C-alpha positions as CSV (number, residue, x, y, z in Angstrom):
1,M,78.6,40.0,84.4
2,S,79.7,39.2,87.8
3,E,79.6,41.4,91.0
4,H,82.9,43.0,91.3
5,R,83.6,44.8,94.6
6,H,87.0,46.4,96.1
7,Q,87.8,46.1,99.7
8,T,91.0,48.0,100.9
9,P,91.3,47.4,104.6
10,L,93.9,44.6,104.0
11,R,96.1,46.9,101.8
12,G,99.6,46.6,102.6
13,T,99.5,43.7,104.8
14,K,102.4,41.1,104.4
15,A,101.2,37.8,102.8
16,T,102.8,34.8,101.7
17,P,100.8,32.6,99.0
18,R,100.3,29.0,99.9
19,P,98.3,27.6,97.1
20,P,97.3,24.2,97.2
21,A,99.1,21.9,94.5
22,G,97.0,21.1,91.4
23,R,94.4,23.7,91.9
24,G,92.8,24.5,88.5
25,D,92.2,28.0,89.2
26,Y,95.8,28.9,89.3
27,S,98.7,28.8,86.6
28,E,102.3,28.4,86.7
29,I,102.9,32.0,87.4
30,N,100.9,31.3,90.9
31,Y,103.1,28.5,91.9
32,R,106.2,30.1,91.0
33,Y,105.5,32.9,93.8
34,S,104.4,30.1,96.3
35,G,106.2,30.7,99.3
36,V,107.7,34.3,98.4
37,V,106.4,37.1,100.6
38,G,104.4,39.8,99.0
39,H,101.8,42.5,100.3
40,I,98.3,43.0,99.5
41,H,97.3,45.8,97.1
42,E,93.6,45.1,97.3
43,V,90.8,42.4,97.9
44,V,88.5,42.0,95.1
45,T,85.2,39.8,95.3
46,I,83.9,38.1,92.1
47,G,81.4,35.6,91.8
48,G,81.3,35.5,95.8
49,K,85.0,34.7,96.0
50,Q,87.3,36.9,97.4
51,L,90.6,37.4,95.5
52,A,93.7,39.3,96.6
53,K,95.8,41.2,94.3
54,V,99.5,40.5,95.9
55,G,102.4,42.6,94.8
56,F,105.9,41.4,95.1
57,D,109.5,43.3,95.4
58,D,110.1,42.4,91.8
59,R,107.0,44.5,90.9
60,K,105.0,41.7,90.0
61,I,101.4,41.4,90.6
62,V,99.8,38.0,91.1
63,Y,96.2,37.5,92.1
64,Y,95.3,34.6,94.8
65,L,92.3,33.6,96.5
66,L,92.3,35.4,100.0
67,D,92.0,31.7,101.9
68,D,95.1,30.6,100.1
69,L,97.4,33.5,101.8
70,E,99.3,33.6,105.0
71,L,98.9,36.8,106.4
72,D,101.1,38.6,108.7
73,A,98.7,41.7,110.1
74,A,101.6,42.4,112.7
75,A,104.1,43.5,110.1
76,L,104.7,47.0,108.8
77,R,102.2,47.6,106.2
78,G,103.1,48.9,102.7
79,T,103.6,47.9,99.2
80,F,106.3,48.6,96.5
81,H,104.5,51.6,95.5
82,D,105.2,52.9,99.1
83,K,109.1,52.7,98.6
84,E,109.4,55.1,95.9
């Protein structure tokens, strides 16, 4: 079993996925949300890689490598959970 560690300082940060084309780690769903603005719910380190759990306005959650996200730390923080 790999190490699994949660990090929450980025929770609510506005994030836009920009996954490179043809990356085998990603599926069709990752590319469907490419360029769509979402918000980070949490960052998890698994096997030495930082994965961000990104939530979108349609309530879909998609994981991306943290390095493949364009972050807007200056934007108002929040997730779709905060809108309820």
